[in-house]
Residue, then its C-alpha position, 0 to 999 in steps of 0.5 A: x388284753x386283760x379280760x382273763x386276769x384275776x383281780x389279785x393279778x391286776x392288784x399285784x401288777x398295779x402295786x408293782x408299777x406304783x412302786x416303780x413310779x414312787x421311785x422316780x417320784x421320790x428321786x426328784x425330791x430326795x436329791x435336792x436336800x443332799x446336793x449342798x453336801x454332794x458339791x462340797x465333796x465332789x468340788x462341783x459348785x460351778x456345776x451343781x445346776x447340771x445334776x438337776x438339768x441332766x435328769x430333766x433333759x433325759x426324762x423329758x426327751x424320752x417320755x414320747x418314745x417310751x409311749x411309741x415303745x409301749x404301742x409296739x412291744x410288750x409293756x412288761x418288756x419296756x417297764x422292766x427296761x425302764x426300771x433296770x435303766x434307773x437302777x443302773x443309773x442310780x448305782x452309778x450316781x452312788x459311785x460317782x468320784x469313788x475311784x478319782x477321775x475316770x477317762x472321758x468322764x473327768x472328775x466326780x462331779x462330771x461322772x455324777x451329771x452323766x450318771x444322772x442323765x442315765x437315771x433320767x433315761x429310766x426315770x421317763x419310763x417309770x412315769x409314762x408306763x405307770x399311766x399306760x399299764x394302769x389303762x391296760x388293766x382297768x377300763x375307763x369307767x373304773x380307771x379313775x379311782x386307780x389313777x387317783x393313787x398316782x397323785x397320792x404317790x406323787x404327794x407322799x414322795x414329795x413329803x417323804x423325799x426332802x426329809x429322807x434325803x437330809x436324814x440319810x445325808x447327815x446320818x448315813x456315814x455312821x451306818x457304812x464306814x467309808x461311805x459318805x451319807x449322800x451316796x445313800x440317797x442313790x443307793x436307797x433306790x436299789x432295795x425298792x427298785x429290786x422289789x418293783x422288779x420282783x412284782x413286775x417280772x413275776x406278776x405282771x402279764x406281758x400286756x402285748x399291744x393289739x395288731x401286728x407290730x410294725x417297724x418304728x421310724x427311728x429317724x424321727x425319734x432321733x429328730x425328737x431327741x435332738x430337738x428336745x435336748x437343746x430346747x430344755x438345756x437352753x431354757x435351763x441355762x443360768x440366764x445371768x450367765x447365758x442371757x436370752x440373746x447370748x450365742x449359746x442360748x440362741x444357738x441351742x434354741x435354733x437347733x431345737x426348732x430346726x430338728x422339731x420342724x424336721x421331726x413334724x415333717x418326717x412324722x407327717x410323711x412316715x406311716x409309723x412315726x414316734x408320735x402319730x400326728x393324727x392324734x391332734x385331730x382328736x378334740x379331747x386329745x388337743x384341748x386336754x393336752x393344751x390345758x395340761x401344758x398350762x396347768x403344768x407350768x402353774x404347778x411348777x411355779x408354785x413349787x419353785x417360788x414359794x420357798x423363795x417367799x418364805x426365805x426372803x420375805x418371812x425370814x424362815x430357814x430353808x428347812x422350814x421353807x421346804x416343810x412348808x410345801x407339805x400342805x401342798x403335797x397333802x392337798x394334791x394327795x387328797x384332791x387326786x384321790x377324791x376326784x378319782x374315787x368320785x369319777x369312777x362312781x358317778x362319771x362326769x370327769x369334766x365337772x371335777x377338772x373345772x372344780x379343781x381349777x376354780x379351787x386352784x384360782x382361789x389359792x393362787x389369788x390369795x398367794x398373789x395378794x399376800x402382804x409381806x406381813x402374812x403369817x407362815x400358817x396362813x401361807x400354809x393354808x393357801x398352799x393346801x387350797x392350791x393342792x386340793x385344786x391341783x390334785x384332780x389335774x393328776x389323774x383326770x386329764x389323762x383319763x379323759x384322753x385315754x377314754x377318747x383314743x383308739x386302744x392301739x394309740x394308747x401308749x402314744x396318747x398317754x405319754x403325750x399327756x405326761x410330755x406336755x405337762x413337763x414341757x409346759x413346766x420347763x418353759x413356764x419355769x424360764x418365763x417366771x424365773x425372767x419375771x422374777x429377775x427383772x422385778x428384782x432388778x428394778x426393786x432391790x436396793x443397789x447395794x443388795x443387788x451388787x453385793x449379793x447374788x439374791x437375784x439368781x434363782x436355781x431350778x432344781x428337783x426340789x425347792x428352789x432357794x436364792x443362791x446366797x440369800x439371807x434366811x432370817x436377816x433380810x432388810x425391810x427393802x429386800x423383803x418388799x422387793x421379794x414380796x413384789x417380785x413373787x406377787x408378779x410371779x403368782x399373778x402370771x400363774x393365775x393367767x396360766x391357770x385361766x388359760x387352762x380353764x378355757x381349754x378345759x371348757x372346750x374338752x368334750x364330756x364323753x361317756x366312760x368306756x366299760x371295756x378295754x377290748x380292741x374295737x370297743x367304739x369311742x363314745x360320742x359327746x354328751 
């Protein structure tokens, strides 16, 4: 499919999809620091969690569908469509509320929630298509060094996003008269996205899948979406308001289960479903995705709850708590690049996957046992260690899956790995939030539990901080309660990673193929 491309064409295409992926990754962190100003301007404090939830729901539900589309139509057309939808959503988000209430949409905050969902429809493709196109451009034996850059992109955006979001929000109003600075957080996507589109349109080959295109089973796609949307919403609802046994939560989860069961039944009976369940007969696909599900949850657990410890135990500012995640991101960058390069040079991806998990377990053990008297610098060191361990999980599990499946299933298999990582994070975040809330309910002084909302946490794109929690004046009892609760959260994370370690032990080690040509045999386990 790409054997006739020059190295220059491959690298320019590679740059285009990485830039598109950077857009999606940056958007997940840049918005978080602008949210307080957004909800103040749009009078939407009661709905601000939906700004994150709308994006999460759309981006999670559409990932498997992008994979199937990539296996059916030109990858270039799908990539152009994803970037275009993302840019349209970005422009609309920047315009939310500018013209007052709108028919059907309502006020500016409602508009923003809807437009964030549109952004998420495109954002799902930015991540899924990046790994698929990279797989098209480079054979598995070379792919590790290039997929390692995806971790670097993610880590860089994690560092740059919060800073850029705050800077644009605070200073952007001075640059364009009459335009609130927070709107630039969305408008900044436009020049970057147009540049990515230029690379894709002018440099990217069509990358058409091999074989004759077959009609997609759109009913199974509809069932998948109607299953995933209520599932993610049910998990993300504020459990202080809608508990696990509330009619709303139970109703959403019941609809999700029913739709997903029908999706599985339909997929097993149709000749061309959205997801070919024959993939689960592949031992690498099955075990690697199980590991990604668990490790994705552990990663999100670190991102969400570490700032809570910083604010409520060490008493640092919210800004300093956000900055503390930089070592984690830089560790992910270093670990991802190193593992990718080493696998491309020497092969044997499994040892690097296992090594990364061992390092991650060391970092999590330190986080789970740190006392309330731990220093800020020590926590940064623990987070760096966790990042170094997490880094290899970014490229290598996907590489192992791609190497073990037939080329005509590349899109579905690749998007499935992204999906299981994301859905694992969404489910785990809800479980960890429940652990935190229950522990605090039994540990916080009665006065603190009733006079503040410190027990309530909000899951958003960026660091999650307690609503109304103090930043530097927490009582010793409150500090002790949060320290105990977050230690339990990290202890649960350790069990998740141990589960990921066990599943990784069962991932077969296959020699990396040296060609992407159709008909190349799948290697046997060593």
